[in-house]
N, C-alpha and C positions, 0 to 999 in steps of 0.2 A: 240660840240660848233663850230660855224663858225670860220674860221681861223682869220678873221679880229679882233676878240675879244682878240687875243693874249694870250689865256689861255694855249696854248701848245708851244708857241714860246720860244726860248732861250732868256735869259735876255740880251744878247749882241746885239740881233737884235733890230733895232729901231721899236718902236710900231707906228702903223698908228694912225692918229688923229681920235678919235671917236666922233660921233655926239650925240646930245640928243636922237635921235631916237635909236641909238645903245645901249645907257645905259638903255633906257626904255625897249627895247626888252629883254636885259639881265635880267633886274629886274623882268619882267613878267615870264620869263622862270625859274628863281630861285624860285620865289614865288609859282610856281606850285609844286615844290619839297619840299620846307621848309615852315613851318607854318608862321614864322615871319622873313621877310627879310627887311633890311634897307640899305640906301645909304647915304653917307656923303662925303663931299669934304674937305680935309685937305691940306692946302697950294695949290699946283697945282695938287694934286692927288685925284682921285675919287675912293672910296672904296665901295664895295657892300658886306654886311656881314649878317649872320643869328644871331639869339639870342643864347646866351650861356646858356646851361643847368646847373642846380644847382649842379648835381653830377660832371660835367666837371669842374666847377669853384672850387668846394671843393677839387677835386683831384689835381688841379694845385697849389692851395694855400698851401696845406699840404705837397707838395713835397719839401723836404729840400735840394735836390740836386742843386736847381737853385736859383739864386739871384732874387731880386725883379725886376730888369730890364729884366732879362731873362723870368720871369713869365709874364711880360707885352707882350713880343713877342710871348710867347706860347699861351696866350689868343687870340691875334690877329690872329695868324696862325690857331688856332682851328676853328675860326668862319669866316675867310675871304673866300669869294666866288670869288671876282674879286678885284684886279689882282690875278692870280693863286698863291696860297700860297706856292706851291712847287718850284716856280721859282722866287718869289719876294725876292729881296735882301734888308733886313732891314738895313744892314750896309752901303748901298749906299745912304740911305735917311737921312734926318735931324734927329737929336737925339730925338726931341720932337714928331715926328709922331707916333711911337708906343704908347706913353703915351696918346696922344689925341684920338687915335683910340680905345685904351682899355677903356678909360672913356666913349666914345660913346657906345661901346658894353655893358658895365655894366649898363649904364643908360637905354638903350633900352631893356635889359634883366631883368630889375627891381632887379638887384643885387647890386645896389649902396646904397640903403637905405631901412631899415625896415619900415619906415613910408610910403614910396611910395608903398611898397608891401601891407600894410594894406589898403591904399586908393584904390588900385586895387581890393582887396578882397571885400571891401564895394561896389565898383562900380558893380561888378558882382553879388553881393547879391541883390542889388537894381534891377538889370535886371530881377530877378525872379518874380517880380510883373507883368511882361509882359506875357500875355497868350500864346504867341508863344513859349516862352522859357519853359513854363510848358508843353506844348504839346510835345516839343522836349524831355524833360525828360521822359514823359510817354511812348513815342515810344521807347526811348533808353532802358527803363526798360523791355519792352516786347521783344525787339530785340537787345540784348546786343552786338551782333556781328557787328552792324552798328555804325560807328563813329558819334559822336554828330555833328560835323561840316558838315558831309555829309548830315545828316538829315536837318540841317539848310539851306542847299543849294537847297532843293527840292522845286518844285512849290506847289501851294495850293492844286491842285487836288491830287497829289501823297501823300502829307502830310496828307490830310483828309482820304485817303484810308488806310494808315498805322495807323492813329489814331483810326479808327473804329476797326481795327484788334487788336491793342494794348489794347483797352478797353475790348474787349471780352476775350483776353488772361488773363489779370490781374484779371478780375472778375470771370471767369469760371474755369481757371486753377490754378491761384494763390489764389483764394478765398478771394480777397480783395475787399471790397465795396468802390468804388471811392467816394471821398468827393463831395457832392452836387448832386449825381446821385442815382437813385433807383437801388437796387440790381437786377440782372437778375433772370429770372424764374428758371434757373438751380441752381443758387446760393441759392435761397430760398428753393428749393426742397431738395438740399443737407443738408441744415441746419435742415429742418424738419425731414429728415430721420435720421440724426445723433442724434437729440433730442429723437426721438422715440426709437432708439436703446438703448440709455442710460436708458430710462424709463423702457424698458423691462428687461434690465440687473438688474436694481434695484429691480424690482418686483420678480425676481427669487432668490434674496438673502435670505438665511434663517434668521428667526427672531433672534435677538440677545438674547443669553441666559442670565438668571438672574445672577447677580454677586454672587460668591461663598460666599462672606461675608455678604449677605443680611440676616437680622435678621428674625428668624422664631420662632414661639411658639412651644411647644412640640407636638401640634396637627397639625402642618404644616401651621398655619395661619401666617399672617404678624405681625410683632412686633407692627406696628401702630394700629392694631386692638385688642391689649391686653385689659383685663378687668381692668378698673380703679375702685376705690371705688364708684364713682357715677354710673358707669355701673352695678356694683354688686348690689347696692341698687335698681336700676331700674329692674334688673333681678329678685330679690327677690319679689318685688311688683308685677311683672308680673306673677310669679309662684303662688303667693297667690290668685291672681284674677282668674288665669286659672290653677288649680291644675293638670288637665289632661296633660298639656304640661310639668309640673314639673316632673311627673312620666316618661314620654318619655325621657326627658333630662337626668334623673338619670340613666335609663337603658342604654342610649348611653354612659354615662360616665363609667359605669361598664364594658361594652363591650370593650371600649377603653383601660381600664386598664388591662383587661384580655389578650388583644392582645399584651401586652408589656412583657409577660413572657419570650419571646425568647431573649430579650435584655440583654446584660451583666450587665448593671447597670440601676437602675430606681431611679430617684430623687423623693422621697416621700414628700419633703417639700412643703407645700401649696404654690401655686403661689404668693399669696399676701404677703408672708413672704420672698420670695427669693430676693437676692440682685439685684438691677437694675430694679425691677418691680415697 
């Protein structure tokens, strides 16, 4: 910093008279280093300061070693850029200056009121209806190492170049179909390949075995096909009409019974008289 700004001078030395140009130059230099820089004049003194962070504010407030007046000075010293906080003597100034400066710092840092913080949030929410801010978010998602404010400072040509790259990255590498736009050929091809892979996998699966508790008849038929009284009458009428089928059916029944000799027990109760039939 130039010597005329008195940032490194001893307090005992008289400070030179600064012009509006000097303050403006300092303000610009500090703004290049800090995100939010402010300037205020209290009594005859001009102060340039930055915004106070939430963690900084909470740390000072919760420190029980200091009184409220000392905390005011700590907040001012923490954020003060000009005059030099290391050499500025608060005791040599009027008692109300630290209080007024602290109020200005808290106001400009949005730490003075929850209502003002909510209003600020709503303001930035409303800004998201602007297409330029949506573009910034899209580029930031694809290139997370680039700061949002840096992206906002780009010209249209550079922004458009990065936007095209961001769209390709998000659609083809992140596999996200951007709202309002058609998916890319690679995106559709990957989806088709994935679908085909799942279909082939399902086709190779063995058929599901029948449940062990499925009801079977003694000849291996399904319980739903059991002979009801109506079916028995129909069968008797069929055999009367076609006796040759009756003889074949009787031979099959005898063969079936003879093949059951190896079984340990054979239920000889007629099917029509069994419980549950």
